[in-house]
N, C-alpha and C positions, 0 to 999 in steps of 0.2 A: 674363122667364124666369129661374127661380133657378136657380145656377150646382149642376153634378151632384153636385161636392164637397160643397156643404153640404148636398144632401139626404140623405147616408146615414148623417149624424151630426151630432148639432148641437153637442157639447162641440168643447170647442178648450184647444190648451195652448199654454201664452203661453211664449216663448222668447227667451233673450237674443238679441243681435245676432249677437255670436260664435259663438254653437251654431249657430244659425242659418246662419250663414256657411259654415260647418265642413258640413253636411248638403247645403246647395247644392251645394259644390265638390265634395263626395263624387260626389253625384248628374250632375252635369258631367261628368265625369269616367267614369262606367260608363254616360253617353248617347253619349259617346265610342266608348268602346269598343264599344257596340252599332251604332252607325255603319260605326266599322271593322271587321266582324263581316258587317255587310251589303257592304261595299264589299268584302270577301274574295268572297262568295258571287256577286257580280256581276262578278269579276275569274275564276272559275272554281277559287276558291283547291283545293288539293288540301284532301279535306277531317278526316283528323288536324289539321292546321292551325288549322282555325276550331274544331271541337271544343276544342281546348287554349285559343284566345281565349273560348271560352263557359265553358270551367270558368271559365277568370281571370274574367269576367262575373259566373259564379255568386258564387265567394268575394266580391268585391269588394259583391256585393248583400245577402251575410249577414254580412261585418264590417258594413256599416252599419244591418243590422238588429241587431246584437247592440250598435250604440253608441246606437241609437236606444229600445232594452230597456233599457238600464241607464239611460239616461238618463229614462224614464218609469216605474220604480221609482222611483229616486233621486227624482224632484220630484211628480210625478203618486200614486201609489199610496202612496207615505208621507203625505204632505198628507192625500188622504181617511181614509185608514185614522186619522189624526191625527182628524180631522174626525165620525168615527163613520162615514163610509160603506166598510163593510168590505166591501160589494159588488163595489168595484174589485178586490179580491181574484180572483175568481171571472172578473170580465172579464178579466184578466191570464192565469188560466190558460186560458179559451177560445182569446186572443190566442196561446197559445205554440202550442196544439194545434194551430192552424190553419198556423203556421208551421213545426210538424214533421211535416207530411205528407208 
């Protein structure tokens, strides 16, 4: 059976080890924040306290997205445009539109 992640997209991005570690560390922190929110719900924490933690998670995800987009533009988009694959610009615009909903 094929992995669900590979079914949605056949393109890949080669990342250096340092960039990969940085992204994984950020995701691990976000995952920890989510677990903390779940624990707050389980403990019947006060709603505004949970919402403040949710806002922190949203900010962390937005920061992760900004770094990933910047890396994508600097590497993938620039490379593809230089190689004549200008459709990558339309793909980037569509991705940004989805993120800004």
